[in-house]
N, C-alpha and C positions, 0 to 999 in steps of 0.2 A: 251386680247389672252396666255401672259404666265399665267397667273391663270387656265384657264380652260387647258391647258396643264399641269399645277402643278395637280388641281384635277382628270381630266383624268388618271395622270400617278397615284394618287394615291388611287384610287378606282379599280384598274386595281390592282393592289396591294394586296389591300385586301381583295379582289375576288379570287386570287391565293393565298392566304396564308388561307383563310377561305375554299377553296378547299382542301389545302393540309392538315387542321386540321381533315376535314371531313375523308379526306382517311385516315388518322391517328390513328383515332380512331372507324371507322365502319369496317375500313379492315384489318390494319394490327394489329388491337389489338385483333381478331376471329382471328389471323392465330395460332393453336396451336404449330405449327413447332416452331416458332419465341419465344426464350425464355424471349425476350424483344423487345419494339417497336422502330424503328426508328424515330428520331424525324427529320421528312423532315418539319414541319411546322417553327421549329428553323432553317432548312438549306435555306426557302425561304425568311424566316425575313432577315437573313442574306445577302442574295443578293438585295433586294430591298432597306434596309439601307447602303450597299456598293456601291450600285449604284447613290443612291438619296439625301443620309445625313439625317444628325442628325434628322430633323423634321420628314419629314418621317417616316425613322427607327423607333423614339419611337411611333410615333402617330400609326404605322403598330400594332409593339407589340405591345401597349397595347390592342387594337382589340380583335389583333389577343390571347393574353393570356384571355380575357374578353370572347371570344367563348369558349377555351379551358377549363377556369373556368366552363361554362356551360355546357359543355359537359360529362366532366370529373367526377369524386370523390374527386377532390383535393378539399382544402380550399378553399372560395373565394379569390381572390386576388392574391392568389400565384404564379400564372404562368403570370397575370398583370405585378407583379413585376419583376421577372427576364427577361420576353419578353421585357419592356420597358428598361430593362437596358442592353440589347441586341443590338436594335434597335439603343440606341444613341452610343453604342460602336465600334458596325459597321460602321452609320453615319462618327465617328469621321475618317475614314481610306476614305471616301467618294473618288472615282475615280480617289487616288491614290496608289491601286495595280492592279496589273496585274492579275485577275483572271479566263483567259482565260485559261490558263494552268493548268495541273495536280495537281502537287506539292502543287503551292500557296493557289487552291481553298481544299485540302485534307487538307493541316496544318491548315488551316482556320476550316474546319469541325471539326477538331480534337481539335482547341482550344476554338469554342465553345461549345463544348460536354462539355469538363474541365472545364470550367466558369461556365458553367449549375450545374455540381456538386458543385462547390465550391460554390454558391449560396445557392444551397438548402442544403448544409450542414452546412452555417450559419446561414439560416432560422430557419432550424431544433434545431442547438441550442440554440433558444433563444426560441422557440415553439417545446419542444421536443415530449410532447402529439400528437400533433394537424400533424406536419409534418413528413412524413419519407423519407430520405435520404438514401442512399446508399454509402458503403467507396469506395476510390480509390481502393481497390484492388477486391473489390466486383467482381464476372465472370459477374454480371449482367450488373455492369458498363463498363468492358475489353467490353464485345459483345458489346451495344451501344455504346464503342467509337469509334469500328473498326465499326460499319455498318456505321454510320454517316461520319468516317473520307472517307469512300470508297464510300457512295451514293453524297455526297456532290462535286464532280466535274460532274459526272452522272447529277445532280440537274440543276448546275450553267449553263450546255453547253442545257437543256432542256429550262431554261429560258429565255436565252442567243436568244433563236427563238422568243420572245418575248420581246426583248429590245426596238425593235422602239416604242413599247405603253406603256415599263413599267417604262422606264429612262428617269428623267428630263432634257434637253438639247440634243435629238437623235442627233442632230448635228454634238455633238463633235465626235459620236462613226463612225469609218473607213467603 
């Protein structure tokens, strides 16, 4: 019984992250007024890993990275690498943070975007000809940081509507 609940929550999490990746790649990247694309897939991954732990978080992160690598023009494995890391790091704080408020969830979105920039910078340090990174002081990074910080509480509230189907041990939820 517990295994079926874990699989159900895992597959629903994968569907949500893949849907977010499709929205990010097919819709947001084609809006010409946006200077950069907000990383809603990363925010959804952060929510799933914060609610379900490291195993579900890193597995969902790897699969979402694999899907984004397939859809985008980045080097194969790049998104898998840092999204697996995010899934694990988010899972370390599983159910220990109150993410229902605005401030903590916005702070988590801010930190996740900042860690994304650092991890991309580290990878580009070792592979400068393959991976393009951005500076922490560039306008592109600052705009993405602001958009992800603002969107995180909104997406956390929307994903909270699916909490019954998305979160392991839903009996602990008030």
